[in-house]
C-alpha positions in Angstrom: -19.8 61.4 42.8 -21.9 64.1 44.3 -19.1 66.6 44.4 -18.1 65.8 40.8 -21.6 66.4 39.6 -21.8 69.6 41.6 -18.5 70.9 40.1 -19.6 70.1 36.6 -23.0 71.6 37.1 -21.6 74.8 38.4 -19.2 75.2 35.5 -21.9 74.4 32.9 -24.4 76.6 34.6 -21.9 79.5 34.4 -21.4 78.6 30.7 -17.6 78.2 31.2 -15.4 75.8 29.3 -12.8 73.9 31.3 -10.2 76.1 29.9 -12.1 79.3 30.8 -12.6 78.1 34.4 -9.0 77.1 34.7 -8.0 80.6 33.7 -10.3 82.1 36.3 -8.8 79.8 38.9 -5.3 80.4 37.7 -4.9 76.7 37.1 -4.4 74.6 34.0 -7.6 73.3 32.4 -6.3 69.8 33.3 -7.0 70.7 36.9 -10.6 71.3 36.1 -10.8 68.1 34.1 -9.2 66.0 36.8 -11.5 67.4 39.5 -14.7 66.8 37.4 -13.5 63.3 36.4 -12.8 62.3 40.0 -9.1 61.9 39.4 -8.3 64.6 41.9 -9.9 65.6 45.1 -10.7 69.2 45.7 -10.0 70.8 49.1 -12.4 73.3 50.8 -10.5 76.4 49.7 -10.4 75.2 46.1 -14.2 74.5 46.3 -14.8 78.0 47.5 -12.7 79.5 44.6 -14.5 77.2 42.1 -17.9 78.4 43.4 -16.9 82.0 43.2 -15.5 81.6 39.7 -18.8 80.2 38.7 -20.8 82.9 40.5 -22.3 80.4 43.0 -22.7 80.9 46.8 -20.2 78.4 48.4 -22.4 78.1 51.5 -25.4 77.2 49.5 -23.4 74.6 47.4 -22.2 73.0 50.6 -25.8 72.9 52.0 -27.0 71.3 48.8 -24.2 68.7 48.9 -25.1 67.9 52.5 -28.8 67.4 51.7 -27.9 65.1 48.7 -25.4 63.2 50.8 -28.2 62.3 53.2 -30.2 60.8 50.4 -27.6 58.4 49.0 
């Protein structure tokens, strides 16, 4: 749930549609939808690419996820 929320937040923060992010990632928009919906897991390299496509710092995103994970 935390990762899904982070993925969606990054995309929305970058003001990208699922289709636009899919194009940046060279993936179909269904890939973006499935990751955000929790139907598909995202591996570390995909997370880094997602962060960069949304102009987010991957290291900071992981730190933020780690902090939130400790609070759940």
